[in-house]
C-alpha positions as CSV (number, residue, x, y, z in Angstrom):
1,M,-27.3,129.2,100.5
2,S,-30.8,129.2,99.2
3,L,-29.5,130.2,95.9
4,I,-27.2,127.3,96.0
5,L,-29.9,125.0,97.1
6,A,-32.2,126.4,94.4
7,G,-29.5,125.9,91.9
8,L,-28.9,122.4,93.1
9,G,-32.6,121.8,93.0
10,G,-32.7,122.9,89.5
11,L,-29.6,121.0,88.6
12,I,-30.5,117.6,90.0
13,P,-33.6,117.2,87.9
14,G,-31.6,118.1,84.9
15,V,-29.0,115.6,85.8
16,I,-31.6,113.0,86.4
17,I,-33.3,113.7,83.1
18,G,-29.9,113.7,81.3
19,W,-29.0,110.5,83.0
20,F,-32.3,108.9,81.8
21,V,-31.7,110.4,78.3
22,V,-28.2,109.0,78.2
23,K,-29.5,105.7,79.6
24,N,-32.2,105.4,77.0
25,R,-29.7,106.2,74.2
26,A,-27.3,103.6,75.6
27,A,-30.2,101.1,75.8
28,S,-31.2,101.8,72.2
29,A,-27.6,101.5,71.0
30,A,-27.2,98.3,72.9
31,E,-30.5,97.0,71.6
32,K,-29.4,97.9,68.0
33,A,-26.1,96.3,68.5
34,E,-27.8,93.2,69.9
35,K,-30.0,93.0,66.9
36,E,-27.1,93.4,64.5
37,H,-25.3,90.7,66.5
38,Q,-28.3,88.4,66.3
39,N,-28.5,89.0,62.5
40,K,-24.9,88.2,62.0
41,L,-25.3,85.1,64.1
42,A,-28.3,84.1,62.0
43,E,-26.3,84.7,58.8
44,L,-23.4,82.7,60.2
45,E,-25.7,79.8,61.2
46,T,-27.3,79.8,57.8
47,E,-23.9,79.9,56.0
48,Q,-22.7,77.1,58.3
49,A,-25.9,75.0,57.6
50,E,-25.3,75.5,53.9
51,R,-21.7,74.5,54.2
52,L,-22.7,71.5,56.2
53,D,-25.3,70.5,53.6
54,A,-22.7,70.9,50.8
55,L,-20.1,68.9,52.8
56,R,-22.7,66.3,53.5
57,D,-23.6,66.0,49.8
58,E,-19.9,65.7,48.8
59,I,-19.4,63.0,51.4
60,K,-22.5,61.1,50.1
61,S,-21.3,61.4,46.5
62,A,-17.9,60.2,47.4
63,Q,-19.4,57.3,49.3
64,H,-21.6,56.4,46.4
65,A,-18.6,56.5,44.0
66,E,-16.6,54.3,46.3
67,E,-19.4,51.9,46.6
68,D,-19.8,51.7,42.8
69,A,-16.1,51.1,42.3
70,L,-16.1,48.5,45.1
71,K,-19.1,46.7,43.5
72,A,-17.3,46.7,40.1
73,Q,-14.2,45.3,41.7
74,I,-16.2,42.6,43.4
75,A,-17.9,41.7,40.1
76,E,-14.5,41.6,38.3
77,V,-13.1,39.4,41.1
78,K,-16.1,37.1,40.8
79,E,-15.7,36.8,37.0
80,R,-12.0,36.1,37.3
81,A,-12.7,33.6,40.0
82,Q,-15.2,31.9,37.6
83,V,-12.6,31.9,34.8
84,L,-10.0,30.5,37.1
85,G,-12.4,27.8,38.2
86,E,-13.1,26.8,34.6
87,E,-9.3,26.8,33.8
88,E,-8.8,24.7,36.9
89,K,-11.4,22.2,35.7
90,S,-9.7,22.1,32.2
91,L,-6.3,21.6,33.8
92,K,-7.7,18.8,35.8
93,K,-9.1,17.1,32.7
94,A,-5.8,17.6,30.8
95,R,-3.9,16.2,33.8
96,Q,-6.2,13.2,33.9
97,K,-5.8,12.7,30.1
98,L,-2.0,13.1,30.4
99,N,-2.0,10.5,33.2
100,N,-4.0,8.1,31.0
101,E,-1.7,8.7,28.1
102,M,1.4,8.2,30.3
103,S,-0.2,5.0,31.5
104,R,-0.9,3.8,28.0
105,V,2.7,4.7,26.9
106,Q,4.1,3.0,29.8
107,S,2.0,-0.1,29.0
108,Q,3.2,0.0,25.4
109,T,6.8,0.5,26.5
110,D,6.5,-2.5,28.8
111,S,4.9,-4.5,25.9
112,M,7.7,-3.4,23.5
113,T,10.3,-4.3,26.1
114,A,8.8,-7.7,26.4
115,K,8.6,-8.2,22.7
116,E,12.2,-6.9,22.3
117,E,13.3,-9.5,24.8
118,Q,11.4,-12.2,23.1
119,L,12.8,-11.1,19.7
120,Q,16.3,-11.1,21.2
121,R,15.7,-14.6,22.4
122,S,14.4,-15.6,19.0
123,I,17.5,-14.1,17.3
124,Q,19.7,-16.0,19.6
125,S,17.8,-19.2,19.0
126,M,18.0,-18.5,15.2
127,E,21.7,-17.9,15.4
128,A,22.2,-21.0,17.3
129,R,20.0,-22.9,14.7
130,E,21.9,-21.3,11.9
131,T,25.2,-22.5,13.4
132,E,23.7,-25.9,13.7
133,L,22.5,-25.9,10.1
134,E,25.8,-24.7,8.8
135,T,27.6,-27.4,10.7
136,A,25.1,-30.0,9.4
137,L,25.4,-28.6,5.9
138,E,29.2,-28.7,6.0
139,R,29.0,-32.3,7.3
140,V,26.5,-33.4,4.6
141,A,28.2,-31.4,1.7
142,G,31.7,-32.1,2.8
143,L,32.6,-28.4,2.3
144,T,33.6,-25.7,4.7
145,R,32.1,-22.2,4.6
146,D,35.0,-20.8,2.7
147,E,34.9,-23.6,0.1
148,A,31.2,-23.1,-0.4
149,L,31.7,-19.3,-1.0
150,N,34.5,-20.1,-3.5
151,Q,32.2,-22.5,-5.3
152,L,29.4,-19.9,-5.4
153,E,31.8,-17.3,-6.7
154,E,32.9,-19.6,-9.5
155,E,29.3,-20.3,-10.4
156,L,28.5,-16.6,-10.5
157,R,31.5,-15.9,-12.7
158,G,30.3,-18.7,-15.0
159,R,26.9,-17.1,-15.2
160,A,28.4,-13.7,-16.0
161,H,30.3,-15.3,-18.9
162,E,27.1,-16.9,-20.1
163,R,25.3,-13.5,-20.1
164,A,28.1,-11.9,-22.0
165,A,27.9,-14.7,-24.5
166,A,24.1,-14.2,-24.7
167,G,24.7,-10.5,-25.4
168,L,27.1,-11.3,-28.2
169,R,24.5,-13.7,-29.6
170,Q,21.9,-11.0,-29.4
171,I,24.1,-8.6,-31.3
172,Q,24.7,-11.3,-34.0
173,Q,21.0,-12.0,-34.1
174,Q,20.2,-8.3,-34.4
175,A,22.6,-8.0,-37.4
176,Q,21.0,-11.0,-39.0
177,E,17.6,-9.5,-38.4
178,E,18.6,-6.2,-40.0
179,I,19.9,-8.2,-43.0
180,R,16.6,-10.1,-43.2
181,E,14.6,-6.8,-42.8
182,A,16.6,-5.3,-45.7
183,S,16.0,-8.3,-47.9
184,A,12.3,-8.3,-46.9
185,A,12.0,-4.6,-47.8
186,L,13.4,-5.4,-51.3
187,L,11.0,-8.2,-51.7
188,A,8.1,-6.1,-50.5
189,K,9.0,-3.4,-53.1
190,A,9.1,-6.0,-55.8
191,V,5.6,-7.4,-55.0
192,F,3.9,-4.2,-53.9
193,R,2.0,-3.7,-57.2
194,Y,0.5,-7.2,-57.1
195,G,-0.4,-7.0,-53.4
196,G,-1.8,-3.5,-53.8
197,E,-4.4,-4.8,-56.2
198,V,-5.9,-7.0,-53.4
199,I,-5.5,-5.0,-50.1
200,Q,-3.8,-1.9,-48.8
201,E,-1.4,-2.4,-46.0
202,I,-0.6,1.3,-45.5
203,T,0.2,2.6,-42.1
204,T,1.5,6.0,-43.3
205,T,-0.2,9.2,-44.7
206,A,1.6,11.6,-46.9
207,V,1.0,15.4,-46.6
208,Q,1.8,17.7,-49.5
209,L,3.5,20.9,-48.6
210,P,3.2,24.2,-50.6
211,S,6.9,24.8,-50.0
212,D,9.9,23.0,-48.5
213,D,10.5,26.0,-46.2
214,L,7.5,24.9,-44.2
215,K,9.5,21.9,-43.0
216,G,11.6,24.1,-40.8
217,R,8.5,25.7,-39.3
218,I,7.0,22.3,-38.7
219,I,10.1,21.2,-36.8
220,G,10.3,24.5,-34.8
221,R,13.0,25.8,-32.6
222,E,14.9,22.9,-31.0
223,G,12.2,20.6,-32.3
224,R,9.5,22.0,-30.1
225,N,6.7,22.1,-32.7
226,I,7.2,18.6,-34.0
227,Q,7.6,17.2,-30.5
228,S,4.4,18.9,-29.4
229,F,2.6,17.6,-32.5
230,E,3.7,14.0,-32.0
231,E,2.7,14.1,-28.3
232,A,-0.7,15.6,-29.0
233,T,-1.6,13.3,-31.9
234,G,0.3,10.1,-31.1
235,V,1.8,9.8,-34.6
236,D,5.3,9.8,-35.8
237,V,6.2,12.7,-38.2
238,I,8.8,11.7,-40.8
239,I,10.6,14.6,-42.5
240,D,13.2,13.5,-45.0
241,D,14.7,14.9,-48.2
242,T,11.6,14.2,-50.3
243,P,10.6,17.6,-51.7
244,G,7.2,19.0,-50.7
245,I,6.2,15.9,-48.7
246,I,6.2,14.9,-45.0
247,T,4.9,11.5,-43.8
248,L,2.6,10.8,-40.8
249,S,3.1,7.2,-39.5
250,S,1.0,5.3,-37.0
251,F,-0.7,2.0,-36.8
252,S,-4.0,3.7,-35.7
253,P,-6.0,5.0,-38.6
254,L,-7.9,7.4,-36.3
255,R,-4.7,9.0,-35.1
256,R,-3.4,9.4,-38.7
257,L,-6.7,10.9,-39.7
258,V,-6.6,13.5,-36.8
259,A,-3.0,14.2,-37.5
260,H,-3.5,14.7,-41.2
261,E,-6.4,17.1,-40.8
262,T,-4.5,19.0,-38.0
263,M,-1.5,19.3,-40.2
264,L,-3.6,20.6,-43.1
265,R,-5.3,23.1,-40.8
266,L,-2.0,24.4,-39.4
267,L,-0.5,24.8,-42.9
268,R,-3.6,26.8,-44.0
269,D,-3.5,28.9,-40.9
270,G,0.3,29.5,-41.0
271,R,0.6,29.8,-37.2
272,I,2.6,26.8,-36.0
273,H,3.5,26.7,-32.4
274,P,2.8,24.3,-29.5
275,T,-0.3,26.1,-28.1
276,R,-1.8,26.4,-31.6
277,I,-1.1,22.8,-32.3
278,E,-2.9,21.6,-29.1
279,E,-5.9,23.9,-30.0
280,S,-6.0,22.6,-33.6
281,V,-5.8,18.9,-32.4
282,A,-8.8,19.4,-30.1
283,K,-10.9,21.1,-32.8
284,V,-10.0,18.5,-35.4
285,R,-10.9,15.7,-33.0
286,K,-14.4,17.2,-32.5
287,A,-14.8,17.6,-36.3
288,V,-13.6,14.0,-36.9
289,D,-16.1,12.8,-34.3
290,R,-18.9,14.6,-36.1
291,S,-17.7,13.2,-39.5
292,L,-17.6,9.6,-38.1
293,R,-21.1,10.1,-36.6
294,Q,-22.4,11.1,-40.0
295,K,-20.8,8.0,-41.6
296,G,-22.5,5.8,-39.0
297,E,-25.9,7.5,-39.7
298,E,-25.3,7.0,-43.5
299,A,-24.5,3.3,-43.0
300,A,-27.6,2.7,-40.9
301,A,-29.8,4.6,-43.4
302,E,-28.2,2.6,-46.3
303,I,-29.2,-0.7,-44.7
304,G,-32.5,0.6,-43.4
305,V,-31.8,0.1,-39.7
306,Q,-33.5,2.7,-37.5
307,G,-33.6,3.6,-33.8
308,L,-29.9,3.1,-33.1
309,D,-28.4,4.9,-30.1
310,G,-26.0,7.8,-30.8
311,A,-23.1,5.9,-29.1
312,I,-23.7,3.0,-31.5
313,L,-23.8,5.3,-34.5
314,D,-20.4,6.7,-33.3
315,L,-19.0,3.2,-33.2
316,L,-20.3,2.4,-36.6
317,G,-18.6,5.5,-38.0
318,K,-15.3,4.5,-36.3
319,L,-15.5,1.1,-38.1
320,S,-14.9,3.0,-41.4
321,I,-11.3,3.7,-40.3
322,H,-10.7,0.3,-38.7
323,Q,-9.2,-2.6,-40.6
324,V,-8.9,-6.2,-39.5
325,N,-6.8,-8.5,-41.7
326,G,-6.7,-5.6,-44.1
327,Q,-10.5,-5.5,-44.5
328,N,-12.5,-2.3,-43.8
329,Q,-14.8,-3.2,-41.0
330,L,-17.7,-0.9,-41.9
331,H,-17.7,-2.4,-45.4
332,K,-17.7,-5.8,-43.9
333,A,-20.6,-5.0,-41.5
334,L,-22.6,-3.6,-44.4
335,S,-21.9,-6.7,-46.5
336,S,-22.8,-8.9,-43.6
337,A,-26.1,-7.0,-43.1
338,R,-27.1,-7.3,-46.8
339,L,-26.2,-11.1,-46.9
340,A,-28.0,-11.7,-43.6
341,E,-31.1,-10.0,-44.9
342,R,-31.1,-12.1,-48.1
343,L,-30.4,-15.3,-46.3
344,A,-33.2,-14.7,-43.8
345,A,-35.6,-14.0,-46.6
346,E,-34.7,-17.2,-48.4
347,L,-35.1,-19.2,-45.2
348,G,-38.4,-17.6,-44.3
349,V,-37.0,-15.9,-41.1
350,N,-37.7,-12.4,-40.0
351,P,-34.9,-10.4,-41.7
352,K,-35.0,-7.3,-39.4
353,P,-33.3,-8.7,-36.3
354,C,-30.8,-10.6,-38.6
355,R,-29.9,-7.5,-40.5
356,R,-29.6,-5.4,-37.4
357,A,-27.5,-7.9,-35.6
358,A,-25.2,-8.3,-38.6
359,L,-24.7,-4.6,-38.8
360,L,-23.8,-4.4,-35.1
361,S,-21.7,-7.5,-35.0
362,L,-18.4,-5.6,-35.3
363,I,-18.9,-2.5,-33.1
364,G,-16.6,-4.2,-30.5
365,C,-13.7,-3.5,-32.8
366,A,-14.3,0.2,-32.6
367,A,-14.9,0.2,-28.8
368,D,-12.4,1.5,-26.3
369,H,-9.6,-1.0,-26.0
370,Q,-9.7,-0.8,-22.2
371,M,-13.0,-2.7,-22.2
372,E,-12.3,-6.3,-21.1
373,G,-13.3,-9.3,-23.2
374,S,-13.1,-10.4,-26.8
375,T,-14.6,-8.4,-29.6
376,G,-17.8,-10.5,-29.5
377,E,-18.2,-10.1,-25.8
378,V,-17.7,-6.4,-26.0
379,T,-20.2,-6.2,-28.8
380,V,-22.8,-8.0,-26.7
381,A,-22.1,-5.8,-23.7
382,L,-22.6,-2.7,-25.8
383,A,-25.8,-4.0,-27.3
384,R,-27.2,-4.6,-23.8
385,R,-26.0,-1.2,-22.6
386,Y,-27.8,0.7,-25.3
387,G,-31.1,-1.2,-25.2
388,E,-31.1,-3.5,-28.2
389,A,-33.9,-6.0,-28.5
390,K,-33.5,-9.5,-27.0
391,A,-33.5,-11.2,-30.5
392,V,-30.6,-9.0,-31.6
393,I,-28.7,-9.7,-28.4
394,A,-29.3,-13.4,-28.7
395,A,-28.0,-13.4,-32.3
396,L,-24.9,-11.5,-31.2
397,E,-24.3,-13.9,-28.3
398,D,-24.3,-16.8,-30.8
399,L,-21.4,-15.2,-32.6
400,C,-19.1,-15.6,-29.6
401,R,-20.4,-18.9,-28.3
402,D,-17.8,-21.7,-28.8
403,S,-20.5,-24.4,-28.8
404,G,-22.1,-22.9,-31.9
405,P,-25.2,-20.8,-32.4
406,K,-28.5,-21.8,-30.8
407,T,-30.9,-19.4,-32.6
408,T,-31.9,-19.3,-36.3
409,A,-30.9,-15.6,-36.4
410,G,-27.5,-16.4,-34.9
411,I,-26.9,-19.0,-37.6
412,V,-27.9,-16.5,-40.3
413,V,-25.7,-13.7,-38.9
414,Q,-22.7,-16.1,-38.4
415,L,-23.0,-17.4,-41.9
416,A,-23.3,-13.9,-43.4
417,A,-20.2,-12.8,-41.5
418,K,-18.2,-15.7,-42.8
419,L,-19.3,-15.1,-46.3
420,A,-18.4,-11.4,-46.0
421,S,-14.9,-12.1,-44.7
422,S,-14.0,-15.2,-46.8
423,R,-14.2,-13.6,-50.3
424,P,-10.8,-13.7,-52.1
425,G,-8.5,-10.8,-51.5
426,V,-10.2,-9.2,-48.5
427,Q,-7.9,-10.2,-45.7
428,S,-4.2,-9.8,-44.8
429,Q,-3.4,-11.7,-41.6
430,Q,0.0,-10.1,-41.3
431,L,-1.3,-6.5,-41.0
432,A,-3.9,-7.5,-38.4
433,E,-1.4,-9.3,-36.3
434,S,1.0,-6.4,-36.4
435,I,-1.7,-3.9,-35.3
436,E,-2.8,-6.2,-32.5
437,R,0.8,-6.4,-31.3
438,L,1.1,-2.6,-31.4
439,E,-2.2,-2.1,-29.5
440,A,-1.0,-4.6,-26.9
441,L,2.2,-2.6,-26.4
442,E,0.2,0.6,-25.8
443,Q,-2.2,-1.2,-23.4
444,M,0.8,-2.6,-21.5
445,A,2.1,0.9,-20.9
446,L,-1.3,2.3,-20.0
447,E,-1.6,-0.3,-17.3
448,E,1.3,1.3,-15.4
449,E,0.3,3.6,-12.5
450,G,0.5,7.3,-13.4
451,V,0.6,6.8,-17.2
452,R,-1.6,9.3,-19.0
453,Q,-1.0,8.5,-22.6
454,A,1.1,6.0,-24.6
455,H,1.9,6.0,-28.3
456,V,3.7,3.3,-30.3
457,L,5.8,4.8,-33.1
458,Q,8.2,3.6,-35.8
459,A,6.3,0.4,-36.6
460,G,6.6,-0.8,-33.0
461,T,10.3,-0.1,-32.4
462,E,9.6,2.9,-30.2
463,I,7.0,3.6,-27.5
464,R,6.5,7.1,-26.1
465,V,4.9,7.2,-22.6
466,L,3.5,10.5,-21.2
467,V,3.0,10.4,-17.4
468,D,1.1,12.6,-15.0
469,P,3.7,14.8,-13.1
470,A,1.4,14.9,-10.1
471,E,1.6,11.1,-9.7
472,V,5.0,10.2,-11.0
473,S,8.1,12.0,-9.7
474,E,11.4,12.5,-11.4
475,G,13.0,9.7,-9.3
476,K,10.4,7.2,-10.5
477,L,10.9,7.8,-14.2
478,M,13.8,5.4,-14.5
479,A,12.1,2.7,-12.5
480,L,9.0,3.0,-14.7
481,A,11.0,2.8,-17.9
482,Q,13.0,-0.2,-16.7
483,R,9.7,-2.0,-15.6
484,L,8.2,-1.4,-19.0
485,V,11.4,-2.7,-20.7
486,R,11.3,-5.9,-18.6
487,R,7.6,-6.5,-19.4
488,I,8.2,-5.9,-23.2
489,E,11.2,-8.3,-23.1
490,D,9.0,-11.0,-21.6
491,R,6.6,-10.9,-24.6
492,A,7.0,-13.7,-27.1
493,D,5.7,-11.7,-30.1
494,R,8.3,-8.9,-29.7
495,L,10.2,-8.1,-32.9
496,G,13.6,-6.6,-32.5
497,E,14.5,-3.8,-30.1
498,V,11.8,-1.5,-28.6
499,Q,13.0,1.9,-27.3
500,V,10.9,3.2,-24.3
501,H,10.7,7.0,-23.9
502,V,9.1,8.2,-20.7
503,V,8.2,11.9,-20.8
504,R,7.2,14.0,-17.7
505,E,6.2,17.5,-18.5
506,T,5.0,20.1,-16.1
507,R,3.0,23.1,-17.3
508,V,1.9,26.2,-15.4
509,T,-1.0,28.3,-16.8
510,E,-2.1,31.6,-15.3
511,T,-4.8,34.1,-16.6
512,A,-4.3,37.9,-16.3
513,M,-7.6,39.6,-15.6
C-alpha cells in the first residue's frame, strides 16, 4: 500500500509537471498561431486598404472624365444655342423683309389693277370715240367703210403702177447713162494728151510684175489674198489681161501709196498670204509715215520756218499726196509761203508770221476727215492746239472769215493763196468734186454704229464696209446695208448705182507657249 502510495506520490508530480509542460507547449502554439493570425489579418487589411485606394482612384478618374465630357457637351450646347439664336434673328429679318416685299408687291398689284381698269375704260372710251368718228367721217365723206377701203386699195394699186413705171424709167436712164459714160470715155481718151500737159487726174497706180504667174499668187486660193489685200489697204486691185501689170485704184493717194509699197514688198519677199499681207501693210504704213514726216521737215527747212510741232510736220508731209482741184497742196503751200514773204517785204510788214501762216494755211486738208468744220476752221483749231503764235492764228482766222481779213498779215496770206491757186493750168474742179463726193460716201458709212472701216472702190460705184463683229450681229448686217442704201439714194450728188458690201469677219488667235 505504501508502495502504491509512494508510486502515486512519485507519479502525481510527474503528471503535474507533464501537464504544465503540455500546457506551456499548447500556450506557445496558441500564441504562435495567434501571431500568425494577426499577421494574416494585418496583410489582409493592408491589401484591402490598397484595393480601396485603387478603387477610390478609379472612381475619381471616372468622375473627372464624366465631368469633362459633361462640360464639353454643355459648351457645345451653348454654342449651338448661340448659332440657333443668330439664325433665328436672321430668319426674323428675312421674314420682315419678305413681309415688306409682299406689301410692296401687293401695293404695286393694286396700282396695276387700278391702271388696268383705267386703261380698259380709256380703251372703251376710245372705241366709242372711234365709232363716233367713223360715223362722222362716213357722214361727211359720203362713203361707207367698205367704200373707203376699196378707194384706198385702188390708190395703192395706182402707186404700185407708178413705182413700176419709175423702175422702168430708172432702167432706161441707166442705159442712157452707160451710153453717155462710154461716149465720155472716148472723148476723154481723145483729149488725154492735151489735158495731161496741164494737170494729172490719175486715181490709179500701175505695178509692174516680173512674171504673169504672180497674178495667180496675188489672187490666192478662192481669192483670199486679193480680198485680204483690198480690206487691209482700202484700194481696188484690178487684174486684167494686160501682161506684167496690175492696177491699184483708189481716190485716196495715201491708200494708193501704201498699197503700192506693200505690193512691191510682197513681190520682193515672195510670201503672199493674208497674215503676211497684214504685217506688210502695217510696216509700210509706218515707213510711209516716216517718209511723210521727212517731207514735212524738208518743206519747213526749204521755207526757213522753224519750231513746228511734230504733228504739224506730219500734216505738211501728207499735203504732198493730197490734191485739191488737181493741184498738189504741199506745192501750193510752199508757193503761198514764198509769195507771202515777198508781198510782206514789199509792204514793209514782218514777213515771218506771214510766211509761217501761209505755209500752215492748208494743213486742214491733211487732217483727219472726222474733225468737224471747214478746212480753214480745222487749220485754225490745229494751230491753236499745237501752240502757234497769236499773229499766225489771227492770219489763219482771216482766211476763213466771210467778212474779209482784219489784219495785215491775213490780207497778205489770203492774197498769196489766191495767187498760188489762180495760175493757169493748176486746177481741175471736176477731180476735186469727185474726191469730195467719195470722201463723203466713206464718212456716211463710218457714221453708222459698229462700222470699223469703210472703203469706196471702183470710182464710187462700190463701197465696202467692215464692221466690228462684237457690236454688229449677223442679223443686223442686212438692216445696216439697207440703211446705207437709203442714205446714199437720198444724196443729190450720187452718180449711177452704188453697191454696198457689208463684211463681218471673226478671227480667233491663240498663242502656243
